[in-house]
LOKE-180004 format. One record per residue (C-alpha): residue number from 0; x, y, z. Coordinates in nm, 3 decimals. Layout:
<rec><num>NUM</num><X>X</X><Y>Y</Y><Z>Z</Z></rec>
...
END
This chain:
<rec><num>0</num><X>-0.277</X><Y>-1.312</Y><Z>-2.148</Z></rec>
<rec><num>1</num><X>0.067</X><Y>-1.123</Y><Z>-2.108</Z></rec>
<rec><num>2</num><X>0.303</X><Y>-1.292</Y><Z>-1.876</Z></rec>
<rec><num>3</num><X>0.687</X><Y>-1.199</Y><Z>-1.784</Z></rec>
<rec><num>4</num><X>0.975</X><Y>-1.330</Y><Z>-1.543</Z></rec>
<rec><num>5</num><X>1.112</X><Y>-1.097</Y><Z>-1.286</Z></rec>
<rec><num>6</num><X>1.391</X><Y>-1.175</Y><Z>-1.116</Z></rec>
<rec><num>7</num><X>1.234</X><Y>-1.021</Y><Z>-0.784</Z></rec>
<rec><num>8</num><X>0.861</X><Y>-1.039</Y><Z>-0.856</Z></rec>
<rec><num>9</num><X>0.875</X><Y>-1.417</Y><Z>-1.017</Z></rec>
<rec><num>10</num><X>0.597</X><Y>-1.527</Y><Z>-1.308</Z></rec>
<rec><num>11</num><X>0.336</X><Y>-1.223</Y><Z>-1.346</Z></rec>
<rec><num>12</num><X>0.035</X><Y>-1.244</Y><Z>-1.550</Z></rec>
<rec><num>13</num><X>-0.104</X><Y>-0.947</Y><Z>-1.670</Z></rec>
<rec><num>14</num><X>-0.517</X><Y>-0.955</Y><Z>-1.604</Z></rec>
<rec><num>15</num><X>-0.722</X><Y>-1.032</Y><Z>-1.826</Z></rec>
<rec><num>16</num><X>-1.021</X><Y>-0.897</Y><Z>-1.690</Z></rec>
<rec><num>17</num><X>-1.122</X><Y>-0.515</Y><Z>-1.778</Z></rec>
<rec><num>18</num><X>-1.014</X><Y>-0.404</Y><Z>-1.415</Z></rec>
<rec><num>19</num><X>-0.658</X><Y>-0.371</Y><Z>-1.297</Z></rec>
<rec><num>20</num><X>-0.597</X><Y>-0.644</Y><Z>-1.030</Z></rec>
<rec><num>21</num><X>-0.335</X><Y>-0.731</Y><Z>-0.768</Z></rec>
<rec><num>22</num><X>-0.046</X><Y>-0.983</Y><Z>-0.965</Z></rec>
<rec><num>23</num><X>0.194</X><Y>-0.989</Y><Z>-0.706</Z></rec>
<rec><num>24</num><X>0.194</X><Y>-1.001</Y><Z>-0.307</Z></rec>
<rec><num>25</num><X>0.488</X><Y>-0.985</Y><Z>-0.066</Z></rec>
<rec><num>26</num><X>0.650</X><Y>-0.792</Y><Z>0.184</Z></rec>
<rec><num>27</num><X>0.938</X><Y>-0.564</Y><Z>0.196</Z></rec>
<rec><num>28</num><X>1.162</X><Y>-0.508</Y><Z>0.492</Z></rec>
<rec><num>29</num><X>1.160</X><Y>-0.162</Y><Z>0.664</Z></rec>
<rec><num>30</num><X>1.419</X><Y>-0.199</Y><Z>0.982</Z></rec>
<rec><num>31</num><X>1.300</X><Y>-0.497</Y><Z>1.196</Z></rec>
<rec><num>32</num><X>0.955</X><Y>-0.484</Y><Z>1.035</Z></rec>
<rec><num>33</num><X>0.790</X><Y>-0.593</Y><Z>0.750</Z></rec>
<rec><num>34</num><X>0.573</X><Y>-0.424</Y><Z>0.547</Z></rec>
<rec><num>35</num><X>0.254</X><Y>-0.568</Y><Z>0.307</Z></rec>
<rec><num>36</num><X>0.356</X><Y>-0.493</Y><Z>-0.059</Z></rec>
<rec><num>37</num><X>0.092</X><Y>-0.535</Y><Z>-0.371</Z></rec>
<rec><num>38</num><X>0.187</X><Y>-0.484</Y><Z>-0.723</Z></rec>
<rec><num>39</num><X>-0.118</X><Y>-0.407</Y><Z>-0.934</Z></rec>
<rec><num>40</num><X>-0.167</X><Y>-0.407</Y><Z>-1.303</Z></rec>
<rec><num>41</num><X>-0.432</X><Y>-0.333</Y><Z>-1.554</Z></rec>
<rec><num>42</num><X>-0.511</X><Y>-0.580</Y><Z>-1.886</Z></rec>
<rec><num>43</num><X>-0.324</X><Y>-0.335</Y><Z>-2.087</Z></rec>
<rec><num>44</num><X>-0.030</X><Y>-0.285</Y><Z>-1.858</Z></rec>
<rec><num>45</num><X>0.220</X><Y>-0.424</Y><Z>-2.100</Z></rec>
<rec><num>46</num><X>0.423</X><Y>-0.542</Y><Z>-1.792</Z></rec>
<rec><num>47</num><X>0.725</X><Y>-0.369</Y><Z>-1.861</Z></rec>
<rec><num>48</num><X>1.075</X><Y>-0.487</Y><Z>-1.730</Z></rec>
<rec><num>49</num><X>1.221</X><Y>-0.175</Y><Z>-1.681</Z></rec>
<rec><num>50</num><X>0.914</X><Y>-0.019</Y><Z>-1.449</Z></rec>
<rec><num>51</num><X>0.918</X><Y>-0.345</Y><Z>-1.264</Z></rec>
<rec><num>52</num><X>1.305</X><Y>-0.327</Y><Z>-1.203</Z></rec>
<rec><num>53</num><X>1.211</X><Y>0.040</Y><Z>-1.049</Z></rec>
<rec><num>54</num><X>0.971</X><Y>-0.113</Y><Z>-0.843</Z></rec>
<rec><num>55</num><X>1.218</X><Y>-0.381</Y><Z>-0.716</Z></rec>
<rec><num>56</num><X>1.477</X><Y>-0.132</Y><Z>-0.632</Z></rec>
<rec><num>57</num><X>1.249</X><Y>0.096</Y><Z>-0.458</Z></rec>
<rec><num>58</num><X>1.149</X><Y>-0.211</Y><Z>-0.232</Z></rec>
<rec><num>59</num><X>1.517</X><Y>-0.296</Y><Z>-0.184</Z></rec>
<rec><num>60</num><X>1.567</X><Y>0.039</Y><Z>-0.064</Z></rec>
<rec><num>61</num><X>1.265</X><Y>0.079</Y><Z>0.143</Z></rec>
<rec><num>62</num><X>1.426</X><Y>0.330</Y><Z>0.419</Z></rec>
<rec><num>63</num><X>1.495</X><Y>0.592</Y><Z>0.134</Z></rec>
<rec><num>64</num><X>1.093</X><Y>0.589</Y><Z>0.042</Z></rec>
<rec><num>65</num><X>1.004</X><Y>0.573</Y><Z>0.411</Z></rec>
<rec><num>66</num><X>1.199</X><Y>0.877</Y><Z>0.475</Z></rec>
<rec><num>67</num><X>1.096</X><Y>1.089</Y><Z>0.183</Z></rec>
<rec><num>68</num><X>0.708</X><Y>0.998</Y><Z>0.263</Z></rec>
<rec><num>69</num><X>0.775</X><Y>1.085</Y><Z>0.650</Z></rec>
<rec><num>70</num><X>0.907</X><Y>1.445</Y><Z>0.562</Z></rec>
<rec><num>71</num><X>0.592</X><Y>1.498</Y><Z>0.346</Z></rec>
<rec><num>72</num><X>0.372</X><Y>1.357</Y><Z>0.636</Z></rec>
<rec><num>73</num><X>0.558</X><Y>1.584</Y><Z>0.865</Z></rec>
<rec><num>74</num><X>0.512</X><Y>1.880</Y><Z>0.636</Z></rec>
<rec><num>75</num><X>0.124</X><Y>1.825</Y><Z>0.567</Z></rec>
<rec><num>76</num><X>0.078</X><Y>1.778</Y><Z>0.938</Z></rec>
<rec><num>77</num><X>0.266</X><Y>2.097</Y><Z>1.035</Z></rec>
<rec><num>78</num><X>0.023</X><Y>2.264</Y><Z>0.753</Z></rec>
<rec><num>79</num><X>-0.324</X><Y>2.105</Y><Z>0.904</Z></rec>
<rec><num>80</num><X>-0.325</X><Y>1.945</Y><Z>1.213</Z></rec>
<rec><num>81</num><X>-0.675</X><Y>1.796</Y><Z>1.200</Z></rec>
<rec><num>82</num><X>-0.549</X><Y>1.457</Y><Z>1.149</Z></rec>
<rec><num>83</num><X>-0.353</X><Y>1.467</Y><Z>1.483</Z></rec>
<rec><num>84</num><X>-0.625</X><Y>1.625</Y><Z>1.662</Z></rec>
<rec><num>85</num><X>-0.884</X><Y>1.381</Y><Z>1.516</Z></rec>
<rec><num>86</num><X>-0.704</X><Y>1.101</Y><Z>1.647</Z></rec>
<rec><num>87</num><X>-0.598</X><Y>1.239</Y><Z>1.971</Z></rec>
<rec><num>88</num><X>-0.966</X><Y>1.293</Y><Z>2.028</Z></rec>
<rec><num>89</num><X>-1.117</X><Y>0.960</Y><Z>1.882</Z></rec>
<rec><num>90</num><X>-0.855</X><Y>0.750</Y><Z>2.010</Z></rec>
<rec><num>91</num><X>-0.731</X><Y>0.866</Y><Z>2.336</Z></rec>
<rec><num>92</num><X>-0.737</X><Y>0.532</Y><Z>2.491</Z></rec>
<rec><num>93</num><X>-0.514</X><Y>0.372</Y><Z>2.268</Z></rec>
<rec><num>94</num><X>-0.159</X><Y>0.346</Y><Z>2.407</Z></rec>
<rec><num>95</num><X>0.038</X><Y>0.518</Y><Z>2.122</Z></rec>
<rec><num>96</num><X>-0.223</X><Y>0.810</Y><Z>2.195</Z></rec>
<rec><num>97</num><X>-0.171</X><Y>0.811</Y><Z>2.518</Z></rec>
<rec><num>98</num><X>0.201</X><Y>0.785</Y><Z>2.509</Z></rec>
<rec><num>99</num><X>0.212</X><Y>1.076</Y><Z>2.275</Z></rec>
<rec><num>100</num><X>-0.031</X><Y>1.286</Y><Z>2.516</Z></rec>
<rec><num>101</num><X>0.215</X><Y>1.213</Y><Z>2.791</Z></rec>
<rec><num>102</num><X>0.538</X><Y>1.295</Y><Z>2.598</Z></rec>
<rec><num>103</num><X>0.349</X><Y>1.634</Y><Z>2.501</Z></rec>
<rec><num>104</num><X>0.330</X><Y>1.744</Y><Z>2.845</Z></rec>
<rec><num>105</num><X>0.003</X><Y>1.949</Y><Z>2.853</Z></rec>
<rec><num>106</num><X>0.099</X><Y>2.112</Y><Z>2.502</Z></rec>
<rec><num>107</num><X>-0.053</X><Y>1.981</Y><Z>2.173</Z></rec>
<rec><num>108</num><X>0.103</X><Y>1.663</Y><Z>2.035</Z></rec>
<rec><num>109</num><X>0.357</X><Y>1.770</Y><Z>1.760</Z></rec>
<rec><num>110</num><X>0.345</X><Y>1.705</Y><Z>1.400</Z></rec>
<rec><num>111</num><X>0.752</X><Y>1.543</Y><Z>1.457</Z></rec>
<rec><num>112</num><X>0.617</X><Y>1.301</Y><Z>1.754</Z></rec>
<rec><num>113</num><X>0.282</X><Y>1.209</Y><Z>1.557</Z></rec>
<rec><num>114</num><X>0.482</X><Y>1.142</Y><Z>1.208</Z></rec>
<rec><num>115</num><X>0.751</X><Y>0.948</Y><Z>1.440</Z></rec>
<rec><num>116</num><X>0.472</X><Y>0.742</Y><Z>1.569</Z></rec>
<rec><num>117</num><X>0.320</X><Y>0.657</Y><Z>1.238</Z></rec>
<rec><num>118</num><X>0.425</X><Y>0.312</Y><Z>1.031</Z></rec>
<rec><num>119</num><X>0.347</X><Y>0.168</Y><Z>0.709</Z></rec>
<rec><num>120</num><X>0.084</X><Y>-0.090</Y><Z>0.663</Z></rec>
<rec><num>121</num><X>0.065</X><Y>-0.132</Y><Z>0.319</Z></rec>
<rec><num>122</num><X>0.281</X><Y>-0.062</Y><Z>-0.012</Z></rec>
<rec><num>123</num><X>0.065</X><Y>-0.037</Y><Z>-0.330</Z></rec>
<rec><num>124</num><X>0.296</X><Y>-0.027</Y><Z>-0.712</Z></rec>
<rec><num>125</num><X>0.058</X><Y>0.068</Y><Z>-0.967</Z></rec>
<rec><num>126</num><X>0.198</X><Y>-0.072</Y><Z>-1.313</Z></rec>
<rec><num>127</num><X>-0.063</X><Y>0.073</Y><Z>-1.542</Z></rec>
<rec><num>128</num><X>-0.057</X><Y>0.204</Y><Z>-1.895</Z></rec>
<rec><num>129</num><X>-0.052</X><Y>0.553</Y><Z>-1.935</Z></rec>
<rec><num>130</num><X>-0.061</X><Y>0.675</Y><Z>-1.588</Z></rec>
<rec><num>131</num><X>0.204</X><Y>0.930</Y><Z>-1.537</Z></rec>
<rec><num>132</num><X>0.182</X><Y>1.027</Y><Z>-1.165</Z></rec>
<rec><num>133</num><X>0.133</X><Y>0.833</Y><Z>-0.848</Z></rec>
<rec><num>134</num><X>0.289</X><Y>0.506</Y><Z>-0.913</Z></rec>
<rec><num>135</num><X>0.362</X><Y>0.399</Y><Z>-0.558</Z></rec>
<rec><num>136</num><X>0.136</X><Y>0.452</Y><Z>-0.274</Z></rec>
<rec><num>137</num><X>0.243</X><Y>0.392</Y><Z>0.117</Z></rec>
<rec><num>138</num><X>-0.023</X><Y>0.378</Y><Z>0.372</Z></rec>
<rec><num>139</num><X>0.066</X><Y>0.493</Y><Z>0.709</Z></rec>
<rec><num>140</num><X>-0.128</X><Y>0.444</Y><Z>0.985</Z></rec>
<rec><num>141</num><X>-0.101</X><Y>0.557</Y><Z>1.375</Z></rec>
<rec><num>142</num><X>-0.272</X><Y>0.251</Y><Z>1.525</Z></rec>
<rec><num>143</num><X>-0.420</X><Y>-0.048</Y><Z>1.299</Z></rec>
<rec><num>144</num><X>-0.573</X><Y>-0.200</Y><Z>1.541</Z></rec>
<rec><num>145</num><X>-0.773</X><Y>0.080</Y><Z>1.671</Z></rec>
<rec><num>146</num><X>-0.824</X><Y>0.311</Y><Z>1.331</Z></rec>
<rec><num>147</num><X>-0.898</X><Y>0.256</Y><Z>0.950</Z></rec>
<rec><num>148</num><X>-0.751</X><Y>0.621</Y><Z>0.904</Z></rec>
<rec><num>149</num><X>-0.455</X><Y>0.640</Y><Z>0.670</Z></rec>
<rec><num>150</num><X>-0.247</X><Y>0.899</Y><Z>0.529</Z></rec>
<rec><num>151</num><X>-0.143</X><Y>0.788</Y><Z>0.175</Z></rec>
<rec><num>152</num><X>0.184</X><Y>0.908</Y><Z>0.030</Z></rec>
<rec><num>153</num><X>0.171</X><Y>0.889</Y><Z>-0.332</Z></rec>
<rec><num>154</num><X>0.469</X><Y>0.886</Y><Z>-0.532</Z></rec>
<rec><num>155</num><X>0.600</X><Y>0.898</Y><Z>-0.877</Z></rec>
<rec><num>156</num><X>0.798</X><Y>0.551</Y><Z>-0.932</Z></rec>
<rec><num>157</num><X>1.173</X><Y>0.772</Y><Z>-0.867</Z></rec>
<rec><num>158</num><X>1.018</X><Y>0.832</Y><Z>-0.531</Z></rec>
<rec><num>159</num><X>0.908</X><Y>1.146</Y><Z>-0.565</Z></rec>
<rec><num>160</num><X>0.651</X><Y>1.281</Y><Z>-0.347</Z></rec>
<rec><num>161</num><X>0.307</X><Y>1.382</Y><Z>-0.531</Z></rec>
<rec><num>162</num><X>0.029</X><Y>1.397</Y><Z>-0.248</Z></rec>
<rec><num>163</num><X>-0.043</X><Y>1.309</Y><Z>0.102</Z></rec>
<rec><num>164</num><X>-0.390</X><Y>1.210</Y><Z>0.099</Z></rec>
<rec><num>165</num><X>-0.633</X><Y>1.097</Y><Z>0.420</Z></rec>
<rec><num>166</num><X>-0.799</X><Y>0.805</Y><Z>0.371</Z></rec>
<rec><num>167</num><X>-1.018</X><Y>0.490</Y><Z>0.536</Z></rec>
END
């Protein structure tokens, strides 16, 4: 079993099974909130110190990732309102939707207002051999207590957004 000691993540061991698994769980600060973070690795990941350092830097500077993720979410919702409209219809009794509806004052909830009301619930860091694209996935929700619908913002390890995907 491969292992490494990292200043941020501590002692890590690569999974011995044939599948990827979580090798570290923690939280990262975003303002006054904490966001759950998971570090995933595959059995052939190699536990690269440089990539682990990049992940640690991203978590330490989470507001910058959040800003990039929210810009991508906002643009996605401006191009396709279905996620907003779905939540406005399905969660019309949720406090956040009632507030957004009141603030819209008879108009449709704006992409800007909806994006501002969303919050990250989880960050996945993917330490996998040979995978060149999404290394960081930030899951955003409008209301975790009433909906399992997420917008997953996928990014490279340098924080460049590659996609925004609706997941549940």
